[in-house]
C-alpha positions in Angstrom: 93.5 208.6 190.8 96.4 210.5 188.9 98.1 213.6 189.9 99.9 215.8 187.1 102.6 218.2 188.3 103.1 220.8 185.6 104.0 224.8 185.3 101.9 226.7 182.8 103.8 227.5 179.6 106.6 225.0 180.4 107.3 221.6 178.4 104.9 220.0 180.8 102.3 221.4 178.8 102.6 218.3 176.5 101.9 215.8 179.4 98.9 218.4 180.2 97.4 218.1 176.9 97.8 214.3 176.9 96.3 213.7 180.1 93.5 215.6 179.2 93.5 213.5 175.7 93.5 210.2 177.4 90.2 210.9 179.2 92.0 210.0 182.6 90.7 211.2 185.7 93.4 213.5 187.3 94.3 216.1 189.9 96.1 218.8 188.7 99.2 220.3 190.4 100.6 223.8 189.1 104.4 224.4 190.3 105.2 227.9 189.0 108.4 227.7 187.8 109.0 231.8 187.9 108.0 231.9 191.6 110.6 229.0 192.4 108.2 226.7 193.5 109.9 223.5 192.1 112.9 224.2 194.7 110.4 223.9 197.6 111.1 220.9 199.9 107.6 219.8 199.2 108.3 219.5 195.5 111.4 218.1 196.0 110.2 215.5 197.5 108.2 214.9 194.5 110.7 215.3 191.6 114.4 215.8 193.5 115.5 217.2 190.2 113.3 220.3 190.5 111.5 219.9 187.1 108.2 219.5 185.6 106.5 217.4 184.7 105.9 214.7 186.9 103.1 212.2 187.1 101.8 210.6 190.5 100.4 207.4 189.7 99.3 205.3 192.9 101.9 206.9 195.4 104.8 206.1 192.5 105.9 209.1 190.3 107.2 209.2 186.6 109.3 212.1 185.3 109.9 213.4 181.7 107.5 214.2 179.0 108.5 211.4 177.2 108.2 208.7 179.8 104.6 210.2 181.1 103.2 210.4 177.4 104.3 206.9 176.7 102.4 205.6 179.9 99.3 207.7 179.0 99.2 206.1 175.8 99.9 202.9 176.7 97.7 202.9 179.6 94.5 204.2 178.0 94.4 202.9 174.9 90.8 203.5 174.0 92.0 207.0 173.5 94.2 205.9 170.5 96.9 208.1 171.5 99.7 205.6 170.6 100.4 203.8 167.5 99.5 199.9 167.7 101.7 198.7 165.7 105.3 198.2 167.6 107.5 199.7 165.2 105.3 203.0 164.9 105.2 203.0 168.6 109.0 203.0 168.6 109.0 205.6 166.0 106.9 207.9 168.0 108.9 207.4 171.4 111.9 208.1 169.1 110.6 211.5 167.8 109.7 212.5 171.8 113.1 211.2 172.5 114.4 214.0 169.7 112.4 216.5 171.0 113.4 216.2 174.8 117.2 215.8 173.8 117.7 218.0 171.1 115.4 220.4 169.9 114.1 221.7 173.9 117.9 222.1 174.8 118.4 224.2 172.0 115.7 226.6 172.8 117.1 227.1 176.2 120.4 227.9 174.9 118.7 230.7 172.8 116.8 231.8 175.8 118.6 231.3 178.8 122.7 231.4 177.6 124.0 232.4 181.5 123.4 229.1 182.2 125.6 227.6 179.4 128.9 230.3 179.4 130.2 233.1 181.4 130.8 236.8 180.0 128.2 238.7 177.5 130.6 238.0 174.8 130.3 233.9 175.3 126.6 234.5 176.2 125.7 236.4 172.9 127.3 233.4 171.0 125.9 230.9 172.8 122.2 232.5 172.2 123.1 233.3 168.4 124.2 229.5 168.2 120.9 228.3 169.8 118.7 230.2 167.7 120.3 229.1 164.8 119.8 225.5 166.0 116.1 225.8 167.4 115.2 227.5 164.0 116.5 224.5 162.2 115.0 222.2 164.3 111.4 223.9 164.0 111.9 223.6 160.4 112.6 219.9 160.7 109.5 219.5 162.4 107.9 221.5 159.6 109.2 219.1 157.1 108.1 216.1 159.1 104.6 217.5 159.2 104.4 218.8 155.3 101.6 216.4 153.8 100.4 215.0 157.0 97.6 215.5 159.3 99.3 214.7 162.4 102.9 214.4 163.2 103.0 210.5 163.3 100.6 210.5 160.0 97.1 210.2 159.7 96.9 209.3 163.7 97.1 212.3 166.3 99.7 210.7 169.1 101.1 211.8 172.1 103.9 213.3 170.0 101.8 215.9 168.8 101.1 217.7 171.8 104.7 217.6 172.6 105.4 219.3 169.0 103.0 222.0 170.0 105.4 223.3 173.2 108.4 224.0 170.5 105.9 226.1 168.3 104.3 228.3 171.5 108.3 228.5 172.3 109.1 230.3 168.9 106.5 232.7 169.6 107.4 233.7 173.0 111.0 233.8 171.6 109.8 236.2 168.9 110.5 234.0 166.0 108.5 234.5 162.7 106.8 230.9 163.2 104.2 231.4 160.5 106.9 231.1 157.9 106.9 227.3 158.4 103.6 226.6 156.6 102.9 223.1 157.2 104.0 223.6 161.1 101.4 226.7 161.3 98.2 224.9 159.5 99.0 222.0 162.2 99.0 224.4 164.8 95.7 225.9 163.8 94.0 221.9 163.9 95.5 221.4 167.3 93.8 224.6 168.3 90.5 222.6 166.7 90.8 219.9 169.5 89.0 220.6 172.8 91.4 219.1 175.1 94.0 220.9 173.6 92.0 224.4 173.9 91.3 223.3 177.7 94.9 223.0 178.4 95.8 226.0 176.5 93.0 228.3 177.9 93.6 226.8 181.7 97.7 227.8 181.1 96.9 230.8 179.5 99.0 230.0 176.5 100.3 232.8 174.0 98.9 230.3 171.5 95.7 231.8 171.8 96.7 235.3 171.8 
């Protein structure tokens, strides 16, 4: 049995959707970041970094969306969530690494500038630079999706739930995400998937408002 540690609305939504799409039996363990539950001694034993998501697999823990989603794609091949071609599989993992290493941090700078600079003037500059970077990153996602059904092309993969996180965060951050036509059309296709909608309803996602 798998155990998924996640926080509603956080980037862990990607792994939450991924595990639901995989068809695996799993136990949900919400960790409410706004309540500080990631800092409890109990959760620090799961992930000493105090981050979500984390996936428990027979007493061992996998952290980070890219690793968890890659594991799910390989462990449950019948769900067809990872490209079979080795090069395309590597490209899918590369896309998720970009989400984690570039897109995610740009949103953090936009929303939590106090973590990156001291003083209102410096924080305001970090916020604005973060907003510009995040908008540019969402524009790149939009360009990638243009003319495609899914992020990697015709096949729905574990990269798709991860990309959905950033559309939802754009809405949360007050950005005009509908200006990205391809990204918005893809988001609507995502909402038509039963596993996606089940998780979004469970997490009370802004995408459903």
